[in-house]
C-alpha positions as CSV (number, residue, x, y, z in Angstrom):
1,M,-104.2,194.3,158.9
2,I,-105.6,191.9,156.3
3,N,-108.9,191.7,158.2
4,R,-109.3,195.8,158.3
5,A,-108.7,195.8,154.9
6,V,-111.3,193.4,153.9
7,R,-113.9,195.2,156.3
8,D,-113.0,198.2,154.4
9,F,-113.5,196.5,150.8
10,Q,-116.9,195.4,151.6
11,K,-117.8,198.8,152.8
12,Y,-116.2,200.5,149.7
13,K,-116.4,198.3,146.9
14,E,-119.3,200.3,145.4
15,Y,-116.9,203.2,145.2
16,L,-114.2,201.1,143.7
17,I,-116.4,199.3,141.2
18,H,-118.0,203.1,139.8
19,N,-114.8,204.7,140.0
20,V,-112.9,201.8,137.8
21,K,-116.0,202.2,135.3
22,Y,-115.8,205.8,135.1
23,S,-111.9,205.8,134.6
24,I,-112.3,203.5,131.9
25,L,-114.9,205.4,130.0
26,A,-113.5,208.8,130.6
27,N,-110.1,206.9,129.2
28,I,-112.1,205.9,126.2
29,S,-114.2,208.8,125.6
30,N,-111.0,211.2,125.7
31,T,-109.4,209.7,122.1
32,I,-110.7,209.5,118.6
33,F,-110.4,206.0,118.5
34,G,-111.6,205.3,122.2
35,F,-111.5,201.9,123.1
36,L,-109.7,200.3,120.1
37,W,-106.6,202.1,121.4
38,W,-106.5,199.2,124.0
39,I,-106.4,196.9,121.0
40,L,-103.9,198.9,118.9
41,D,-101.1,200.1,121.6
42,P,-100.0,196.3,122.1
43,I,-99.8,195.4,118.2
44,I,-98.3,198.7,117.4
45,N,-95.5,197.9,120.3
46,A,-94.9,194.9,119.3
47,L,-94.3,195.6,115.5
48,I,-92.1,198.1,116.6
49,Y,-89.8,195.9,118.7
50,T,-89.8,192.9,115.9
51,I,-89.0,195.6,113.2
52,I,-86.0,196.9,115.2
53,F,-84.9,193.5,116.4
54,R,-85.9,191.2,113.9
55,F,-85.5,193.0,110.5
56,V,-82.5,195.5,111.7
57,F,-80.4,193.8,114.0
58,R,-81.6,190.0,112.7
59,V,-82.3,188.7,116.6
60,G,-85.0,186.4,117.3
61,D,-87.3,183.9,115.3
62,D,-90.3,183.9,113.4
63,N,-92.5,183.8,116.3
64,F,-90.4,186.9,117.9
65,P,-93.8,189.3,117.9
66,I,-95.6,186.8,120.1
67,F,-92.5,186.1,122.1
68,V,-92.1,189.9,123.0
69,L,-95.9,190.7,123.4
70,C,-95.9,188.0,126.2
71,A,-93.8,190.5,128.1
72,L,-94.8,193.7,126.8
73,I,-98.6,193.4,127.9
74,S,-97.5,192.2,131.5
75,W,-95.3,195.3,131.4
76,K,-97.7,197.4,130.4
77,W,-99.5,196.3,133.4
78,I,-96.4,196.7,135.6
79,V,-95.6,200.2,134.9
80,S,-99.2,201.8,134.2
81,T,-100.4,200.6,137.8
82,I,-97.2,202.0,139.5
83,N,-97.1,205.3,137.6
84,Y,-100.3,206.1,138.6
85,S,-99.6,205.0,142.1
86,A,-96.6,207.5,142.8
87,N,-99.6,210.2,142.1
88,C,-102.6,208.8,143.4
89,I,-102.9,210.1,147.0
90,K,-102.0,213.6,145.9
91,A,-104.5,213.4,142.7
92,S,-107.1,212.4,145.3
93,S,-106.3,214.9,147.8
94,S,-109.6,217.2,147.5
95,I,-111.7,214.0,147.8
96,L,-109.6,212.6,150.9
97,S,-109.8,215.9,152.5
98,Q,-113.7,215.7,152.4
99,V,-114.3,212.3,153.1
100,Y,-112.4,209.0,154.4
101,L,-111.3,206.5,152.4
102,P,-108.9,203.7,152.8
103,K,-105.8,204.6,150.7
104,Y,-105.0,201.1,149.4
105,I,-108.4,201.2,147.3
106,L,-106.4,204.3,145.1
107,P,-103.9,201.7,143.7
108,L,-106.3,198.6,143.8
109,Q,-108.4,200.8,141.3
110,E,-105.9,201.2,139.0
111,C,-104.5,197.5,139.4
112,I,-107.4,196.6,138.5
113,I,-108.3,198.9,135.2
114,Q,-104.7,197.6,134.0
115,F,-106.0,194.1,134.5
116,I,-108.9,194.7,132.4
117,R,-106.4,196.2,129.6
118,F,-104.0,193.0,130.1
119,S,-107.2,190.8,129.8
120,I,-108.2,192.2,126.4
121,S,-104.4,192.5,125.5
122,I,-104.3,188.5,126.2
123,G,-107.4,188.3,123.4
124,V,-104.9,190.0,120.9
125,L,-102.1,187.9,121.8
126,I,-104.1,184.7,121.2
127,V,-105.1,186.4,117.5
128,F,-101.2,186.7,117.1
129,T,-100.6,182.9,117.8
130,F,-103.8,181.8,115.2
131,F,-101.8,184.6,112.9
132,F,-98.2,182.9,113.3
133,R,-99.9,179.4,113.4
134,V,-98.4,178.9,116.9
135,P,-100.7,175.8,118.2
136,L,-102.6,176.2,121.5
137,S,-102.6,173.9,124.3
138,L,-104.7,173.2,127.4
139,H,-101.7,175.0,129.2
140,L,-103.3,178.0,128.3
141,L,-105.7,177.5,131.1
142,E,-102.9,177.8,133.3
143,V,-102.6,181.5,132.7
144,V,-104.8,182.2,135.4
145,F,-102.5,181.0,137.9
146,V,-99.6,183.2,136.4
147,A,-102.2,186.4,136.1
148,A,-103.5,185.9,140.0
149,S,-100.0,185.9,141.2
150,H,-99.1,188.6,138.8
151,F,-101.8,191.1,140.4
152,L,-100.7,190.2,143.6
153,L,-97.1,191.4,143.2
154,I,-98.1,194.7,141.2
155,F,-100.3,195.7,144.1
156,S,-98.0,194.9,146.7
157,L,-95.4,197.3,144.4
158,S,-98.4,199.9,144.4
159,L,-99.2,199.8,147.9
160,F,-95.4,201.0,148.8
161,V,-95.1,203.5,146.0
162,A,-98.3,205.0,147.0
163,H,-97.2,205.8,150.3
164,F,-93.4,207.0,149.7
165,A,-94.5,209.1,146.8
166,V,-96.0,211.2,149.8
167,L,-92.9,211.5,151.8
168,I,-90.7,211.8,148.5
169,K,-91.8,214.2,146.2
170,D,-89.5,213.5,143.4
171,L,-90.4,209.6,143.4
172,K,-92.9,209.8,140.4
173,N,-89.6,211.3,138.5
174,I,-87.6,208.5,139.6
175,I,-89.8,205.9,139.3
176,V,-89.7,206.4,135.4
177,H,-86.1,206.1,135.4
178,I,-86.0,203.0,137.5
179,T,-88.8,201.1,135.5
180,R,-86.9,201.9,132.4
181,V,-84.0,200.3,133.5
182,W,-86.0,197.7,135.1
183,W,-87.3,196.7,131.7
184,Y,-84.2,196.7,130.0
185,L,-83.0,194.1,132.8
186,S,-85.7,191.9,132.3
187,P,-86.2,189.5,129.5
188,G,-88.8,190.9,127.7
189,I,-86.9,191.5,124.4
190,Y,-84.3,189.3,124.7
191,S,-84.2,185.5,125.6
192,L,-83.1,184.4,128.6
193,N,-80.8,182.0,126.6
194,R,-78.8,184.9,125.5
195,V,-77.7,185.6,129.1
196,P,-74.3,183.7,130.3
197,D,-75.0,180.7,132.6
198,E,-73.0,182.1,135.4
199,F,-75.4,185.2,135.7
200,R,-78.6,183.9,134.7
201,W,-79.6,183.4,138.2
202,L,-79.3,187.0,138.6
203,F,-82.1,187.4,136.2
204,W,-84.3,184.9,138.4
205,L,-84.1,187.3,141.1
206,N,-85.9,189.8,139.0
207,P,-89.9,188.7,139.3
208,N,-90.2,189.9,135.7
209,T,-88.2,187.1,134.7
210,T,-91.0,184.5,136.3
211,Y,-93.9,186.2,134.5
212,F,-92.5,187.1,131.2
213,E,-91.2,183.4,131.0
214,S,-94.4,182.1,132.8
215,Y,-96.5,183.6,129.7
216,R,-94.4,182.8,127.2
217,N,-94.5,179.1,128.2
218,V,-98.3,178.7,128.3
219,F,-99.0,180.7,124.8
220,L,-96.0,180.1,122.9
221,Y,-94.3,177.1,123.9
222,G,-97.1,174.8,125.1
223,D,-95.8,174.4,128.5
224,N,-96.2,174.4,132.4
225,P,-95.5,178.3,133.8
226,H,-92.6,178.4,136.2
227,Y,-94.7,177.3,139.7
228,L,-91.8,177.2,141.6
229,P,-90.8,180.7,141.4
230,L,-94.4,181.5,141.0
231,I,-95.3,180.4,144.1
232,I,-92.3,182.5,146.0
233,W,-93.0,185.4,144.5
234,T,-96.8,184.9,145.4
235,I,-95.8,184.4,149.1
236,V,-93.1,187.5,148.8
237,S,-96.3,189.5,147.5
238,L,-98.8,188.3,150.4
239,I,-95.9,189.2,153.0
240,A,-95.3,192.5,151.3
241,I,-99.2,193.7,150.9
242,Q,-99.5,193.0,154.5
243,A,-96.8,195.3,155.3
244,G,-97.8,197.9,152.5
245,L,-101.5,198.1,154.5
246,K,-99.9,198.3,157.6
247,L,-98.0,201.4,156.5
248,L,-101.0,203.1,154.6
249,Y,-102.9,202.9,157.7
250,K,-100.7,203.8,159.8
251,F,-100.3,207.4,158.1
252,D,-103.7,207.3,157.2
253,G,-104.5,210.7,158.7
254,S,-101.2,212.1,158.1
255,Y,-101.1,212.1,154.6
256,S,-103.4,215.7,154.4
257,K,-100.7,217.1,156.2
258,M,-98.1,216.3,153.9
259,L,-99.2,217.0,150.8
């Protein structure tokens, strides 16, 4: 199945590149501030959470904006890709009825677009570290391994969402609530140290914990990312990608009838 997906990727990569460029340009041109929103969005969200939790509830330390931004930018990548995937096949039905296109290309397209936004947000995060005088170390280079593993996880989730969203008409609305709960069950705006020891292991079953904490290690704490859980989630993601591709190829000719 992977071999077939690779062959299809080679065949349709020009289409993928064109759509990524077009979607980015369309997104930028449809707003007054355009590209600036890609920079302002993580800054505004980080400031909101900082005001609420740092100054109102008096929790967190002086580096709380960086702490929360590490989670916010990675969460944005996840939730934006998943939300798009929940409607990608239906939204592209007119094109799919005229030409053949491997369905996995649709969520892959959004995963790449959101990765580009994530990369820009990394630049914002680095500026924050200078502003708050957080020393950067060579561990910063290890973000490449974290992001690569993260990409595989997000892509694997998007494949399943894209498939089941065709079968379950209300899945898009359901996902909105699921992701909201998922965010609050993840250590995004609170430290894992605040979780009682006897329950902390449950949080490590949540992939967000691995990625949020790994990004914080390389950007905020000058330490290695959590390689063991990263390896585990990478293996899980690769297996899930294989299963997701199998599902999409199996129902490839049936989606137009289900819509």
